[in-house]
C-alpha angles and dihedrals in degrees: 000000000000125000093023114173112237101228091182117046120189113249095207145359124251128214121236089236089059091050089051091052092051089048091051094246118147099221147348125232090223135012123225139148126266114208104183147354121250144164119272091250096053104028118120136193110302092028129106127225135169138218132196105140126081090219088073097047094112091048088053092052091052100038122128093200116140090223138004135199104220138173117243095253092062100035094101090062096059111114117250092244093055119080111227127215103196111208135151090232108042095156093052093048091046091054090052091050091050089053088058095045096043107027093161094057096070097073122031112243138189116322086216093052090235136123129221134038119316116231086225093064118098112227124175114235092240095053116109115223116185125213122289095022118148118207119182126214118287097025117137121209114191133215118303093358115150124213117191126226120290093006119145123223114191132217117294093008114150118210111189130219117296093005115147122206118184131224129294092016131136129217113191128222117292097012119143121209122182136158090010145121113210123193135220126294092017121153117208111184125213120294097018117149117206127179102013124140118301117230102259127148136154118214115241134175091261097044133284126336116215116238108220114240105219101160128089143219127262118195116185129212125300096015118148121204119194127227118291094005117148125213112185123210119246125265098227101346134037128278104232134206114188130224118290097007116147123208121192126218121296098018119153117212110183130209121298093011117150118205118185132218126306098001122160116215119181129213124298095015114149119204112191126218122300095004115148124214120190125217125295092018116157121203124187123225123285093017119146123209118198121228125278094015127137122222109195128229114288095008118150124209120195120232120276092020126144112217112204101161140033118292116215120233116278097011128129116223134182143171137034115318086024117238135161108308097238091053091047093053093044090053092045091052091048091053090050090052092048091049091049090051091052091052092051091050093049092048093058 
Protein backbone atom coordinates (compact mmCIF):
# COMPACT_ATOMS: atom_id res chain seq x y z
CA UNK A 1 0.00 0.00 0.00
CA UNK A 2 1.43 3.36 -1.01
CA UNK A 3 1.00 6.56 0.93
CA UNK A 4 0.34 4.73 4.19
CA UNK A 5 0.11 7.04 7.21
CA UNK A 6 2.63 6.12 9.95
CA UNK A 7 0.39 6.15 13.03
CA UNK A 8 3.36 5.37 15.29
CA UNK A 9 6.52 7.38 14.73
CA UNK A 10 9.74 6.39 16.54
CA UNK A 11 10.80 8.92 19.17
CA UNK A 12 14.49 8.08 19.00
CA UNK A 13 17.10 5.89 17.38
CA UNK A 14 18.91 3.12 19.19
CA UNK A 15 22.49 1.96 18.71
CA UNK A 16 23.28 -1.64 17.89
CA UNK A 17 25.52 -1.76 20.95
CA UNK A 18 22.52 -0.83 23.13
CA UNK A 19 20.45 -3.59 21.53
CA UNK A 20 23.26 -6.02 22.26
CA UNK A 21 23.32 -4.95 25.89
CA UNK A 22 19.58 -5.49 26.26
CA UNK A 23 19.95 -8.91 24.62
CA UNK A 24 22.73 -9.85 27.03
CA UNK A 25 25.38 -10.00 24.31
CA UNK A 26 28.92 -9.00 25.21
CA UNK A 27 29.79 -7.07 22.05
CA UNK A 28 28.86 -6.19 18.48
CA UNK A 29 31.19 -6.47 15.50
CA UNK A 30 29.99 -3.11 14.21
CA UNK A 31 27.91 -0.29 15.66
CA UNK A 32 25.11 1.41 13.75
CA UNK A 33 21.78 3.08 14.44
CA UNK A 34 18.37 1.43 14.34
CA UNK A 35 15.53 3.79 13.49
CA UNK A 36 12.41 1.59 13.72
CA UNK A 37 10.99 -1.87 14.21
CA UNK A 38 9.34 -3.72 11.32
CA UNK A 39 8.17 -7.13 10.11
CA UNK A 40 10.63 -9.34 8.24
CA UNK A 41 8.72 -8.85 4.98
CA UNK A 42 8.69 -5.04 5.10
CA UNK A 43 11.81 -4.14 7.09
CA UNK A 44 14.42 -1.97 5.38
CA UNK A 45 18.00 -0.99 6.07
CA UNK A 46 18.23 0.73 9.43
CA UNK A 47 15.21 -1.17 10.77
CA UNK A 48 15.10 -4.04 13.26
CA UNK A 49 13.05 -7.21 12.97
CA UNK A 50 12.94 -10.54 14.83
CA UNK A 51 12.41 -14.22 14.05
CA UNK A 52 11.58 -17.19 16.28
CA UNK A 53 9.06 -19.26 14.29
CA UNK A 54 9.87 -21.75 11.53
CA UNK A 55 6.80 -20.57 9.58
CA UNK A 56 8.70 -17.38 8.76
CA UNK A 57 11.95 -19.02 7.71
CA UNK A 58 11.58 -18.03 4.06
CA UNK A 59 10.74 -14.45 5.07
CA UNK A 60 13.94 -14.41 7.14
CA UNK A 61 16.00 -15.59 4.18
CA UNK A 62 14.60 -12.82 1.99
CA UNK A 63 14.43 -9.98 4.52
CA UNK A 64 15.99 -6.59 3.82
CA UNK A 65 16.11 -5.69 7.52
CA UNK A 66 19.20 -3.89 8.70
CA UNK A 67 19.29 -6.11 11.78
CA UNK A 68 17.38 -9.06 13.15
CA UNK A 69 16.98 -10.62 16.57
CA UNK A 70 17.04 -14.34 15.92
CA UNK A 71 17.11 -17.54 17.96
CA UNK A 72 20.19 -19.77 17.57
CA UNK A 73 18.38 -22.45 15.52
CA UNK A 74 17.61 -19.96 12.73
CA UNK A 75 20.76 -17.83 12.82
CA UNK A 76 22.34 -19.55 9.81
CA UNK A 77 19.45 -18.35 7.61
CA UNK A 78 20.00 -14.63 8.22
CA UNK A 79 21.08 -12.89 4.98
CA UNK A 80 24.66 -11.64 4.82
CA UNK A 81 23.50 -8.02 4.55
CA UNK A 82 21.42 -8.27 7.75
CA UNK A 83 23.19 -7.97 11.09
CA UNK A 84 22.07 -10.74 13.46
CA UNK A 85 21.64 -10.53 17.22
CA UNK A 86 21.51 -14.17 18.29
CA UNK A 87 19.49 -14.58 21.47
CA UNK A 88 17.34 -17.35 22.97
CA UNK A 89 14.45 -14.89 23.43
CA UNK A 90 14.21 -12.71 20.31
CA UNK A 91 10.53 -11.81 20.77
CA UNK A 92 11.08 -10.64 24.35
CA UNK A 93 14.11 -8.54 23.41
CA UNK A 94 12.24 -7.10 20.40
CA UNK A 95 9.38 -6.01 22.64
CA UNK A 96 11.83 -4.21 24.92
CA UNK A 97 13.41 -2.43 21.96
CA UNK A 98 9.98 -1.35 20.67
CA UNK A 99 9.20 0.14 24.09
CA UNK A 100 12.28 2.35 23.70
CA UNK A 101 11.51 3.34 20.11
CA UNK A 102 7.78 3.95 20.64
CA UNK A 103 7.31 4.91 24.31
CA UNK A 104 3.90 6.45 23.68
CA UNK A 105 2.42 3.29 22.17
CA UNK A 106 2.32 1.33 25.42
CA UNK A 107 -0.59 3.19 27.02
CA UNK A 108 -3.42 4.71 24.95
CA UNK A 109 -3.60 8.48 25.29
CA UNK A 110 -5.93 11.28 24.30
CA UNK A 111 -7.56 10.93 20.89
CA UNK A 112 -7.22 14.71 20.67
CA UNK A 113 -3.50 14.60 21.54
CA UNK A 114 -4.12 17.02 24.39
CA UNK A 115 -3.54 17.02 28.12
CA UNK A 116 -5.77 18.30 30.87
CA UNK A 117 -9.51 18.28 31.42
CA UNK A 118 -11.78 19.16 28.52
CA UNK A 119 -14.43 21.81 29.25
CA UNK A 120 -16.83 19.49 27.42
CA UNK A 121 -16.46 16.73 30.03
CA UNK A 122 -19.12 16.43 32.73
CA UNK A 123 -17.62 16.04 36.20
CA UNK A 124 -19.68 15.94 39.38
CA UNK A 125 -18.68 18.51 41.97
CA UNK A 126 -17.91 15.80 44.54
CA UNK A 127 -15.57 13.84 42.25
CA UNK A 128 -11.87 13.93 43.13
CA UNK A 129 -9.51 14.39 40.19
CA UNK A 130 -5.79 14.18 40.99
CA UNK A 131 -3.05 16.15 39.27
CA UNK A 132 -2.02 15.41 35.70
CA UNK A 133 -5.30 13.71 34.73
CA UNK A 134 -6.47 14.02 31.12
CA UNK A 135 -10.21 13.81 30.43
CA UNK A 136 -11.44 14.00 26.84
CA UNK A 137 -14.70 15.62 25.65
CA UNK A 138 -17.93 13.82 26.42
CA UNK A 139 -16.67 11.89 29.45
CA UNK A 140 -18.94 11.71 32.49
CA UNK A 141 -17.49 11.38 36.01
CA UNK A 142 -20.08 10.59 38.68
CA UNK A 143 -20.46 11.62 42.33
CA UNK A 144 -17.58 10.82 44.69
CA UNK A 145 -15.59 9.10 41.96
CA UNK A 146 -11.80 9.28 42.37
CA UNK A 147 -9.36 9.45 39.46
CA UNK A 148 -5.67 8.97 40.29
CA UNK A 149 -2.82 11.12 39.03
CA UNK A 150 -1.81 11.02 35.36
CA UNK A 151 -4.71 8.76 34.42
CA UNK A 152 -6.39 9.20 31.04
CA UNK A 153 -10.19 9.11 30.60
CA UNK A 154 -11.34 8.92 26.97
CA UNK A 155 -14.29 10.47 25.18
CA UNK A 156 -17.76 9.27 26.18
CA UNK A 157 -16.43 7.23 29.09
CA UNK A 158 -18.87 6.93 31.98
CA UNK A 159 -17.43 6.57 35.49
CA UNK A 160 -20.14 5.76 38.03
CA UNK A 161 -20.61 6.98 41.60
CA UNK A 162 -17.93 6.00 44.14
CA UNK A 163 -15.74 4.33 41.51
CA UNK A 164 -11.99 4.59 42.18
CA UNK A 165 -9.42 4.47 39.39
CA UNK A 166 -5.76 4.50 40.38
CA UNK A 167 -2.83 6.41 38.96
CA UNK A 168 -1.18 6.12 35.53
CA UNK A 169 -4.14 4.20 34.12
CA UNK A 170 -5.99 4.56 30.83
CA UNK A 171 -9.71 4.17 30.10
CA UNK A 172 -10.52 4.10 26.38
CA UNK A 173 -13.38 5.83 24.61
CA UNK A 174 -16.88 4.60 25.33
CA UNK A 175 -15.98 2.42 28.31
CA UNK A 176 -18.38 2.22 31.26
CA UNK A 177 -17.13 1.57 34.79
CA UNK A 178 -19.52 1.25 37.72
CA UNK A 179 -19.41 -0.35 41.19
CA UNK A 180 -15.67 -0.94 40.81
CA UNK A 181 -12.26 -0.23 42.26
CA UNK A 182 -9.52 -0.14 39.62
CA UNK A 183 -5.82 -0.17 40.48
CA UNK A 184 -2.75 1.62 39.15
CA UNK A 185 -1.26 1.17 35.67
CA UNK A 186 -4.45 -0.46 34.39
CA UNK A 187 -5.38 -0.27 30.69
CA UNK A 188 -9.08 -0.42 29.86
CA UNK A 189 -9.61 -0.43 26.09
CA UNK A 190 -12.58 1.18 24.29
CA UNK A 191 -16.05 -0.23 24.79
CA UNK A 192 -15.30 -2.17 27.97
CA UNK A 193 -18.13 -2.58 30.47
CA UNK A 194 -17.19 -3.11 34.12
CA UNK A 195 -19.52 -3.52 37.06
CA UNK A 196 -22.85 -4.07 35.34
CA UNK A 197 -25.50 -6.56 36.51
CA UNK A 198 -24.53 -10.20 36.70
CA UNK A 199 -26.85 -12.71 35.02
CA UNK A 200 -28.78 -14.07 38.00
CA UNK A 201 -32.39 -15.28 38.03
CA UNK A 202 -34.46 -17.72 40.11
CA UNK A 203 -37.23 -19.69 38.36
CA UNK A 204 -40.73 -19.04 39.71
CA UNK A 205 -44.18 -20.16 38.67
CA UNK A 206 -44.79 -16.90 36.87
CA UNK A 207 -41.38 -16.67 35.20
CA UNK A 208 -37.93 -15.73 36.47
CA UNK A 209 -37.19 -13.58 39.51
CA UNK A 210 -34.14 -11.32 39.23
CA UNK A 211 -31.45 -11.82 41.88
CA UNK A 212 -30.13 -8.43 42.89
CA UNK A 213 -26.42 -7.99 42.26
CA UNK A 214 -25.11 -6.03 45.23
CA UNK A 215 -21.38 -6.82 45.02
CA UNK A 216 -18.70 -4.97 43.09
CA UNK A 217 -15.59 -5.46 40.98
CA UNK A 218 -11.98 -5.21 42.14
CA UNK A 219 -9.26 -4.90 39.50
CA UNK A 220 -5.69 -4.94 40.77
CA UNK A 221 -2.63 -3.15 39.38
CA UNK A 222 -1.23 -3.65 35.86
CA UNK A 223 -4.31 -5.40 34.46
CA UNK A 224 -5.15 -4.92 30.77
CA UNK A 225 -8.73 -5.36 29.52
CA UNK A 226 -9.37 -5.66 25.78
CA UNK A 227 -12.00 -3.82 23.76
CA UNK A 228 -15.67 -4.68 24.36
CA UNK A 229 -14.94 -7.05 27.22
CA UNK A 230 -17.57 -7.26 29.98
CA UNK A 231 -16.83 -7.86 33.66
CA UNK A 232 -20.00 -8.21 35.74
CA UNK A 233 -20.18 -7.17 39.36
CA UNK A 234 -20.69 -9.81 42.02
CA UNK A 235 -24.01 -10.80 43.48
CA UNK A 236 -23.03 -10.74 47.16
CA UNK A 237 -19.23 -10.64 46.89
CA UNK A 238 -16.82 -8.95 44.51
CA UNK A 239 -15.74 -10.13 41.10
CA UNK A 240 -11.94 -10.04 41.25
CA UNK A 241 -9.18 -9.66 38.63
CA UNK A 242 -5.66 -10.19 39.97
CA UNK A 243 -2.51 -8.19 39.37
CA UNK A 244 -0.95 -8.36 35.90
CA UNK A 245 -3.75 -10.35 34.27
CA UNK A 246 -4.41 -9.62 30.58
CA UNK A 247 -7.85 -10.05 29.00
CA UNK A 248 -8.27 -9.96 25.22
CA UNK A 249 -11.18 -8.37 23.35
CA UNK A 250 -14.73 -9.70 23.75
CA UNK A 251 -14.19 -11.67 26.96
CA UNK A 252 -17.15 -12.27 29.29
CA UNK A 253 -16.39 -12.49 33.02
CA UNK A 254 -19.55 -13.30 34.97
CA UNK A 255 -20.51 -12.36 38.52
CA UNK A 256 -18.45 -13.58 41.49
CA UNK A 257 -15.60 -14.83 39.27
CA UNK A 258 -12.11 -14.74 40.78
CA UNK A 259 -9.14 -14.54 38.41
CA UNK A 260 -5.66 -14.76 39.90
CA UNK A 261 -2.43 -12.96 39.04
CA UNK A 262 -0.79 -12.81 35.61
CA UNK A 263 -3.38 -14.84 33.71
CA UNK A 264 -3.75 -14.65 29.92
CA UNK A 265 -7.29 -14.94 28.56
CA UNK A 266 -7.81 -14.81 24.78
CA UNK A 267 -10.74 -13.40 22.82
CA UNK A 268 -14.30 -14.71 23.10
CA UNK A 269 -13.68 -16.66 26.30
CA UNK A 270 -16.71 -16.93 28.57
CA UNK A 271 -16.19 -17.53 32.30
CA UNK A 272 -19.43 -18.39 34.07
CA UNK A 273 -20.45 -17.25 37.53
CA UNK A 274 -18.40 -18.07 40.63
CA UNK A 275 -15.61 -19.80 38.70
CA UNK A 276 -12.14 -19.44 40.22
CA UNK A 277 -8.94 -19.22 38.20
CA UNK A 278 -5.57 -19.45 39.92
CA UNK A 279 -2.50 -17.45 38.94
CA UNK A 280 -0.62 -17.78 35.63
CA UNK A 281 -3.56 -19.54 33.97
CA UNK A 282 -3.73 -19.35 30.14
CA UNK A 283 -7.02 -19.82 28.28
CA UNK A 284 -7.30 -20.05 24.49
CA UNK A 285 -9.92 -18.19 22.49
CA UNK A 286 -13.59 -19.22 22.37
CA UNK A 287 -13.29 -21.40 25.46
CA UNK A 288 -16.23 -21.70 27.82
CA UNK A 289 -15.84 -22.35 31.55
CA UNK A 290 -18.85 -23.64 33.47
CA UNK A 291 -19.94 -22.05 36.77
CA UNK A 292 -18.42 -22.81 40.18
CA UNK A 293 -15.31 -24.53 38.75
CA UNK A 294 -11.71 -24.13 39.89
CA UNK A 295 -8.82 -23.86 37.41
CA UNK A 296 -5.53 -24.42 39.24
CA UNK A 297 -2.39 -22.28 39.10
CA UNK A 298 -0.49 -22.52 35.82
CA UNK A 299 -3.15 -24.55 34.02
CA UNK A 300 -3.51 -24.11 30.25
CA UNK A 301 -6.76 -24.57 28.33
CA UNK A 302 -6.68 -24.93 24.53
CA UNK A 303 -8.85 -22.72 22.35
CA UNK A 304 -12.49 -23.68 21.67
CA UNK A 305 -12.60 -25.96 24.72
CA UNK A 306 -15.57 -26.48 27.00
CA UNK A 307 -14.51 -26.87 30.64
CA UNK A 308 -17.11 -28.75 32.69
CA UNK A 309 -15.04 -29.86 35.69
CA UNK A 310 -12.14 -28.64 37.82
CA UNK A 311 -8.70 -28.48 36.19
CA UNK A 312 -5.72 -29.33 38.45
CA UNK A 313 -2.81 -26.92 38.71
CA UNK A 314 -0.23 -27.09 35.95
CA UNK A 315 -2.22 -29.34 33.61
CA UNK A 316 -3.00 -28.77 29.92
CA UNK A 317 -6.55 -29.52 28.83
CA UNK A 318 -8.39 -29.41 25.50
CA UNK A 319 -11.65 -30.35 23.78
CA UNK A 320 -15.30 -30.56 24.72
CA UNK A 321 -15.84 -31.69 27.32
CA UNK A 322 -12.31 -30.60 28.20
CA UNK A 323 -9.91 -33.30 29.37
CA UNK A 324 -6.11 -33.64 29.63
CA UNK A 325 -4.62 -32.74 26.25
CA UNK A 326 -2.80 -36.02 25.66
CA UNK A 327 -5.97 -37.98 26.28
CA UNK A 328 -7.96 -35.65 24.02
CA UNK A 329 -5.55 -36.06 21.11
CA UNK A 330 -5.33 -39.85 21.57
CA UNK A 331 -9.11 -40.09 21.48
CA UNK A 332 -9.31 -37.74 18.50
CA UNK A 333 -6.77 -39.85 16.60
CA UNK A 334 -8.64 -43.05 17.47
CA UNK A 335 -11.88 -41.57 16.12
CA UNK A 336 -10.11 -40.58 12.89
CA UNK A 337 -8.81 -44.14 12.49
CA UNK A 338 -12.27 -45.59 13.13
CA UNK A 339 -13.79 -43.21 10.60
CA UNK A 340 -11.12 -44.12 8.04
CA UNK A 341 -11.87 -47.83 8.61
CA UNK A 342 -15.58 -47.23 8.05
CA UNK A 343 -14.85 -45.47 4.77
CA UNK A 344 -12.67 -48.34 3.58
CA UNK A 345 -15.42 -50.85 4.46
CA UNK A 346 -18.08 -48.83 2.65
CA UNK A 347 -15.88 -48.48 -0.44
CA UNK A 348 -15.56 -52.24 -0.90
